[in-house]
N, C-alpha and C positions, 0 to 999 in steps of 0.2 A: 504493500500500500504506500510506502514512503515515496518511491519515485513518482507515482501518480499525484500525490498531494503536493510534492515539490514542484511538479510541472504546472499544476493549477496555481500555485503561488506566483510563479514566474509570469503566467498569463495574466493574473490579477494585477500585478505591478505594471505590466505593459499597458493594461487598460488605464491605470491611473496616470501614466505618462501621457497617453493619448488625450485624456481629459484635460490635463494641464495645458497641452498644446492647443486644444480647441478653445480653452478659456483665453489663453494669450492671444490667439488669433481673433477671437470675437469681441474681446473687451474694448469698450469705448472709453473715451476720456471724459468720464463723469464721476461725480462724487458718490460714494457708497450710499445707498438708500435701502432701508430695511422695511419691508412690507410683510406683515404676517397674514397667512391664510390658514384656514382650517377646512376640514371636510371629512369624507368617509371613503373607504375603499372596500370593494366587494369583488371577490374572485375565487380562484381555485389553484391548488397545487397539484402537480404530478411529481411523485417522488420515488426514490429508491434508496437502499442501504448499500453503500460501498463496503465490501467486506463480507456480505452474506453469500450463500451458495447459489444465488439466482442473479439475474441481471435484467435491466429494463425499468423504465419509469411507468409502473403499473398501478401505483397507489394514488387514488384521487382523494382530495381533501379540501376543506374550506380555508380561505385566507381572507379575513374580514376584520375591520376595526377603524378607529379614527386616525386621522393624519394631520400633522401640523407642518407648515412650510414657511420658511422665511427667506425673502429675497435679499441677498447680500450685495450684489452688484447687478448691473443690467443683464448680465448673462450667467450669473452664478447664484444659486440658492441652496440652502440646506433643508433637509427633510427628515422628519421623525414620525414613525408610525407606532401604534399600539395595537397589536394584532392577536387574534386567535388563529393559530396556524396548525393544521393537521398534516402530519407527515408519517413516514414509515415505509412499508414495502408489501408487495404481493408477489408470491412465487408459486409456480406450478411446474412440476416435472413428472414424467412418466417413470414408474418403477415396476419391476417384476417381483412380486411378492410370492414367497413360498406358501403363503396362507390363502391369498385370494387371486393370485395370478397378476396379470397386467392391470395397473390402476394409476390414477393421477394423484400424486401427493400435493397437498396445498399448504402453503405457509403464509401466515398473516402476522404483520406487525403494525400496530396502531400507536402512534406517538402524538399526543395533543400538547401543544405548547402555548404559553403566553410569550409573544415575541416583540422585541423593540429594535427595529432596523433604524440605523442612522446613516445618511448618505449625503454626499455633495453632488449637485446636479448642474450640468452645463447646458444652457439653452442656446444651442449652436444654430438653430433656425427658429423662426417664429412659432412653429407648431411642433417642433421636434426637440427632444432633449435626451441626454445620456447621463448616467450617474453610476457611482460606485461607493461602497462603504462597507460597514460591518453590521452584524446584528447579534443581539444577545437574546437567548430563549431560555425560559424556565419550564421544565417539564411539569405538566398538570396531571397527566394520566398516561399510562402505558399498558398495552395488552399484546401478548404474543401467543399464537396458537399454531399447532401443526396437526393437520388431518392426514394420517397415514394408516398403514395396515396394522400398526401396533400402538398402544398408548405411549405417549412421550411426555415426561414430566418437565414442564417449562416453568418451574418455580421462580417467581419474580425476585425472590430474595437471593437466589443463587445466580441468576442470569440478569442482573439488574442493569438498566440503562442509567447513564449519568443524569443528574438533575439539571445540568446546564449544558447549553449548546452554543458555542461561538462560531460564527460563520462569516465569510466574505460574501459580497453581493455585487453584481454588475447588471445593468439593465438599461432600458430606454422607454420613452413614452411618446405618444402621438396625440395631440389635442384635436379631436374630430368635431367638437362643438364647444360653444362657450361654456367654460367651467368643467367640461368633461374631457377626460383623457383615457386612453387605453395603455396599459403598461405590461411589458414583458420583462421578466427578471430571472436570472439564474443565481442560485446560492449553494454553497457547500461548506460543511463544517471544516474548520482548520484545527480543531481539537477532537479527539475521539468521543463519541457519545456512548460507546461501550468498549471496554478494554478486551484484548484478545483472550485473556484467561476467563472471561465471563460469557464468552460466546458459546452457545450450546454445541456439543459435539455433532459434527455432520451438517450443521446449518450455517457454516461460515468459517473463515480463517482470518487471523490478524485483527487489528483494531477496526472498529466500524465507525462510519461517518455518514451523516445525512447528506443527500444530494437532491436538489429539487428545482423545478421550473415553476414560475408563477405567472399566470395571465389574469389580469383584473382591470376593473373599471375604477377610476378615481374621480370624485367630484370635489372641487375646491371652491370656496368662496372667500373673498378678501375681507379682512378686518379693518382695512384702511382704504381711503379714497385717493391716496397718493398715486401718482403715475410714475413709472420708470421710463426713462428715455430709451 
């Protein structure tokens, strides 16, 4: 898992450098003006667990909550959200059981979080922006199940997930109507959400990390009547 995580770190910092370049290119000679906006975001996640025995973004979940935005410069603003975020994984594989013959084994992990993403956003075109940042999540509830040919003890005290999840994020938005935007975002844990020695035997190897895409609508209204040049 270490080479893949390091590769994603390099990709993340490359995106940060691109954002800085876009800001430098787009910045006008104006005084910093702060305009606060608030709103709500509603959408969904498609997620997977890096380090499990399966692959693919098959777990669907909600991504909803309030958002606060502050305009720092004409093309740069900060953004903070307070989200209920559902992540985890879904896995299916065919096995040949000595008891029932060929069958499909199904694996479920549900991870519900309270999440606070913080990001810097560059408004490089009037209706388009890109952003990057980090997020902190606190685990609210977890559930892990395996449906196979034999009973499997997935005791949460033995195979516990970490209570915290730190992740990087990159994404972009398009404003398709006044106050309304659609946002696409990718996030991945940079600290394990479960250590290798707590992964159930046969259901993964190495440390485990959340990895997910989010597609959502954002509605923002301004708290100020100031105009930014």
